[in-house]
C-alpha positions, 0 to 999 in steps of 0.5 A: 573448510566451507563449501558451497551446497544447495538448500531448498535449490539455494546456495549455502556458504556453510560445509555440511558434512564436508568431512568425517568425524576422524578417529578423535571424533568417533572415540567422543561419540563412543564416550558419549554414548557409553556415558548415556547408557551409564547414566540411563535412565536418567540421561534419558530426560536430559538427551530428548528433546522436544521440538515444537511443529513450528521450530525446527532444531540445528545441532552442531556435533562437535562443531559440525552441523549434522545434516543439510536440514534442521531436524524436528518437530517432534522428539530429537536425540542429544548426545552428552557432551558433544551435541549442542542444538540451536531453535530457530522460529519459522513463523512470519516475524514482523519487523517494524522499520522505524522513521527514515529522514530522507532526502528525495530526488527533488530536493524535499526531506521526508519522514517514511517509515514502513513494515516489513513481513519475512520468515526463516525457511532455512534453519540451517542457513539462518543459524550458520550464514549469519550472526543475527538473522533478525537484526540484519534483516531489521538493518537491511530493510533501513538500508534499502529503504532509504536507497530506493526512496532517495531515488524518487521524487515526492510525488512518485512517493505519494502516488506510487507506494505499491510499487516501491513496496514491490521493489523493496521487497525484490531487493530484500529477498535478493539480498537476504537469500543466503541467510535463508529469509523469504521476505512475505510482504513490505508496506510503506506505512506514513509518509510525513512532509513539512509542515510548510510544504504540506500548506504549500501543496494545500495552496497549488491544490486549492488554486488548481481546483478554482482554476478548473471550477473557472473553466468549468463555469465559462465552459457552462456559460458559452453552453447556455448562451448557445441554447438561448440563442436557439431558442430565441431563433424558435420563438422568432418564427412563432410570436404566440410561443413567446406569449405562451413562455410568458404565461408558463413561467408566471405560473411556476412562480405562482406555484413556487411562491404562493404571493400576488404577483402584479404584471402589466398586461400588453394590449396586443396580447387580445388580439385575435380573442374574440375579434377585439382590437384597439381600433374598435375600442376606440370607435365604440363611443363615436357610435353612442 
């Protein structure tokens, strides 16, 4: 008879002590104790078992689980002939999901692999509710990964790995609740896409970058033209500023490149220096 019982706040499928041992059970229990006493001290070495700190022992007496939680760690007593026990490791287990070929929502074939970290928190549920808890969790992780990624597009898979991992973890935790499993973490390791698609995506990204660069260059030219327009308006107000800028440019070129520079000197640049003008220069020979 299987009756639901609560284990760590969760419902289990197995019944713990739903019925007593019965008359035959108590007779066999008495005979087991008698056998242990007759064969003492030899039997004590066979009946005492050591359970490590990270292990728990689920004891079956005449096919029935003896407690609502597993025994251990430390020494436990196993009666001969009527008791059997199963050790359960409570340490975190790493489940490596092999690459799964998945068809995304936008009809792109890709291969995705991942890793799941889980541990057993209820040894009784892990032993009584599922045949092989590790194999069941492994197959469930593969199926959940395919189901979740099949509803996403390729861009969502590439950009939202953390969100996808959290969704897979939630689904696995809900499904393995009755197995005594708690999923600690889920990670998407790698997403493999076809080579042709990789080339297409690279060409698309390169074209996008080139278009963005052209737009930025055009905006820079426009800003430069506005600045030059403003500078020309300032220079137009003061002709001497243009000449000073001309000399400053020549000085900068001479400093950066040590070479001889030959440039024409407009005669109007000498106007205002010592009262020399073009007309005075022509009148000097006539006086001679």
